[in-house]
Structure formats: structure tokens, C-alpha cells
C-alpha positions as CSV (number, residue, x, y, z in Angstrom):
1,X,98.5,71.1,80.5
2,X,99.6,72.7,83.9
3,X,102.7,74.3,82.7
4,X,101.0,76.5,80.3
5,X,99.5,78.2,83.3
6,X,103.3,78.6,85.1
7,X,104.1,82.1,84.2
8,X,100.1,83.1,85.1
9,X,101.1,80.9,88.3
10,X,103.9,82.6,89.3
11,X,102.5,86.0,89.0
12,X,100.1,84.9,91.6
13,X,102.6,83.3,93.8
14,X,104.1,86.5,93.9
15,X,100.9,87.8,96.0
16,X,100.9,85.1,98.4
17,X,98.3,83.3,96.1
18,X,96.0,85.3,96.2
19,X,94.7,88.0,93.6
20,X,91.9,90.2,93.0
21,X,90.3,89.4,89.3
22,X,91.2,93.0,88.0
23,X,94.1,92.8,89.6
24,X,95.8,89.8,88.0
25,X,94.9,91.1,84.5
26,X,96.5,94.4,85.4
27,X,99.7,92.4,86.0
28,X,99.5,89.9,82.8
29,X,96.9,87.1,83.1
30,X,94.6,87.4,80.4
31,X,90.8,87.2,81.8
32,X,90.0,83.7,79.5
33,X,93.0,82.4,81.4
34,X,91.6,83.1,85.4
35,X,88.4,81.2,83.8
36,X,90.4,78.5,82.0
37,X,92.5,77.7,85.3
38,X,89.4,77.6,87.5
39,X,88.2,75.1,85.1
40,X,91.3,73.0,85.5
41,X,91.6,73.4,88.8
42,X,94.4,75.2,89.2
43,X,93.0,78.2,90.9
44,X,89.8,78.7,93.0
45,X,87.5,81.5,93.6
46,X,87.4,82.8,96.7
47,X,84.5,85.1,96.2
48,X,83.6,87.2,93.5
49,X,86.2,88.8,91.8
50,X,89.0,86.5,93.9
51,X,90.8,84.1,93.2
52,X,93.7,81.7,94.6
53,X,95.9,79.4,93.7
54,X,94.7,76.3,94.7
55,X,97.9,74.8,96.2
56,X,98.1,78.2,98.5
57,X,97.1,77.4,101.9
58,X,93.4,78.5,102.8
59,X,94.3,82.2,104.6
60,X,93.7,82.1,108.5
61,X,91.3,85.1,108.2
62,X,89.4,84.6,105.0
63,X,86.9,87.4,105.3
64,X,89.1,90.1,106.4
65,X,91.3,89.1,103.4
66,X,88.4,88.9,100.8
67,X,87.4,92.3,102.5
68,X,90.7,94.3,102.2
69,X,91.3,92.7,98.4
70,X,87.7,94.1,97.3
71,X,87.5,97.6,99.5
72,X,90.9,99.0,99.6
73,X,89.6,102.1,101.5
74,X,87.9,100.1,104.3
75,X,89.1,100.1,107.4
76,X,88.3,96.6,109.3
77,X,86.8,97.9,112.9
78,X,84.5,97.8,115.7
79,X,83.7,94.0,116.8
80,X,85.6,92.5,113.9
81,X,88.5,95.1,115.4
82,X,87.8,93.6,118.7
83,X,87.5,90.0,117.8
84,X,91.2,90.1,115.8
85,X,92.7,91.9,119.2
86,X,90.7,89.2,121.4
87,X,88.7,91.8,123.4
88,X,85.3,90.3,123.1
89,X,83.6,87.2,123.6
90,X,81.0,88.6,120.1
91,X,81.5,86.5,117.1
92,X,81.0,89.0,114.3
93,X,78.5,87.6,111.7
94,X,79.7,90.5,109.3
95,X,83.1,92.0,108.7
96,X,82.3,95.4,110.2
97,X,84.2,98.1,108.2
98,X,84.9,101.8,108.2
99,X,84.8,103.8,105.1
100,X,85.0,107.7,104.2
101,X,81.7,109.7,104.1
102,X,80.5,109.7,100.4
103,X,82.1,106.1,99.4
104,X,79.4,103.8,97.5
105,X,78.4,101.2,99.8
106,X,80.6,97.9,98.7
107,X,78.4,95.5,96.5
108,X,79.7,92.6,98.5
109,X,77.3,89.3,98.4
110,X,80.1,87.2,100.4
111,X,81.4,88.3,103.3
112,X,78.5,90.3,104.6
113,X,79.8,93.5,105.8
114,X,78.1,96.2,108.1
115,X,79.4,99.3,106.7
116,X,80.3,102.5,108.7
117,X,80.8,106.1,107.3
118,X,83.4,107.8,109.5
119,X,84.3,112.2,108.2
120,X,87.1,112.1,106.0
121,X,89.6,113.7,108.3
122,X,89.1,110.6,111.1
123,X,89.1,107.9,108.7
124,X,92.8,107.0,108.4
125,X,93.4,108.6,112.2
126,X,94.5,105.2,114.2
127,X,95.3,102.1,111.7
128,X,97.2,100.1,111.9
129,X,98.1,97.7,108.7
130,X,98.3,93.5,110.0
131,X,100.1,91.3,107.9
132,X,97.5,88.2,107.5
133,X,98.5,85.3,104.8
134,X,100.5,87.6,103.2
135,X,98.7,90.4,102.9
136,X,98.2,93.9,104.1
137,X,94.8,94.5,106.0
138,X,94.2,98.0,107.6
139,X,92.4,97.1,111.0
140,X,92.1,100.7,114.0
141,X,94.7,100.0,116.5
142,X,93.2,98.4,119.9
143,X,92.8,101.7,121.8
144,X,91.2,103.3,118.4
145,X,89.0,100.7,118.4
146,X,88.0,100.6,122.5
147,X,87.2,104.5,122.2
148,X,85.1,103.3,118.5
149,X,82.9,101.2,120.7
150,X,82.2,104.1,122.6
151,X,81.1,106.2,120.0
152,X,79.0,104.1,118.5
153,X,77.3,102.1,121.6
154,X,74.1,102.5,120.6
155,X,75.0,100.2,117.2
156,X,77.0,97.7,119.1
157,X,75.7,97.7,122.4
158,X,76.9,99.2,125.5
159,X,78.2,96.0,126.9
160,X,79.9,95.5,124.2
161,X,81.6,98.3,124.4
162,X,82.0,97.9,128.7
163,X,83.6,94.2,128.0
164,X,86.1,95.8,125.2
165,X,87.5,98.2,128.0
166,X,87.6,95.9,130.9
167,X,89.5,92.8,128.2
168,X,91.4,95.9,127.3
169,X,92.9,96.9,130.4
170,X,93.9,93.0,131.0
171,X,95.9,92.9,128.1
172,X,99.6,93.3,128.3
173,X,101.1,96.9,126.8
174,X,98.1,99.1,128.3
175,X,98.1,102.5,127.1
176,X,96.1,105.1,129.1
177,X,96.9,108.4,127.6
178,X,96.5,106.6,123.7
179,X,93.3,105.0,124.9
180,X,92.1,108.3,126.2
181,X,93.2,110.7,123.2
182,X,91.1,108.9,121.1
183,X,88.1,108.7,123.1
184,X,89.2,112.5,123.2
185,X,88.8,112.5,119.2
186,X,85.5,110.3,119.7
187,X,84.1,112.5,122.1
188,X,83.5,110.3,124.3
189,X,85.9,110.6,127.3
190,X,83.6,112.2,130.0
191,X,81.7,108.8,129.4
192,X,84.8,106.7,129.5
193,X,86.7,108.2,132.4
194,X,84.5,107.0,135.0
195,X,84.6,103.8,133.6
196,X,88.5,103.7,133.0
197,X,89.1,105.0,136.8
198,X,87.2,102.1,137.8
199,X,89.1,99.6,136.2
200,X,92.8,100.8,137.0
């Protein structure tokens, strides 16, 4: 029974075992075959519109991987990025994402999203691409993330921003110049500098 699915499984394998349905169809997997493979236990439905080969490993960061698959414009930010970089004791209960202004709110039932709309000119500033489970995930770099926490302190909490700054300074490879550049972009340089001076 499984032999007839072999060419379709190969398509999934080339994408680290996980694909959006639309992408799988574009690559040559007929829609009805996706449903058959789920029924046969060949595929696992990870989320609405996301399917994973049953024999492939569970993603280590499934929520971040799913969001990057389902919301291609999303950049992981704020508390989710802090958690990724080990700059917070907070455990995010939603995935924090930045989207360009005027982008419609993604219709995702899971994972829950905390959406921040940012100016189009700033959306791609400070983005690093991390490969998680073989898939590219866009996450703001550490310095941009800390500066963003000060910018959005009313939404994430000033204590979270201060904790992130303290933890950042303790980590190896601190780049104060880069940090202040992002603080300037976010117009929080005057706010952040006294805290930074007290920590250095």
C-alpha cells in the first residue's frame, strides 16, 4: 500500500519532511493523496494546512516552524525571540510575530499569535534567518529584540525589557554599538542608555 506513496514521500523528504498543503500540491502531490496519506498514517496533520511525514522527527520548535510555514511574512519577535535566545524567564504562551503594516491578521487557530504590525521600512531590519529542523525561520537578532522590548514595553512589560537587557549583557559576544543602533532606530536610545551604562 505504501509503495504508491513513495514518490510523494520523496517530495516531503526533500523539504525536511514537513510542508504546507499548498506547497505540496504545487510540488506535485495531488490534494486527495494528502488526505489518503493522512488516513493511511503516512502523514500527520501538524496544523491546519501543514503536514509532516509520520516517520520524520517531531520539530524541536514546532510552533516557530509552523508559523514560518503558514505566515511567510512573519518575523519572530519580542518574547518568542527572547525565549529563543535565552534572554528571558518568561515562557511565551503565544508566538510573537512582527508583520508589515496593512498585512491582514493571519487566520490561525493554532498556535496562538501575538501580532505586532511595524512600518514596512523597519520590518526587515535586524532579521536573522535560523535553520530549525531544516526549515528557515526569520527571527530578529538579539540586539534588535532587546531594543524592540523597550519600544513595546507597554505591551510586554518594562520588567521584561530590563531582564532582557541584563541577560543580554551577561551573554558572550555583546555588541553595544549594534544594540544602540537599534535603540536609535526604535527611538528608545535615551530610555535605554542609562540602564545599559549601569550594567556595563
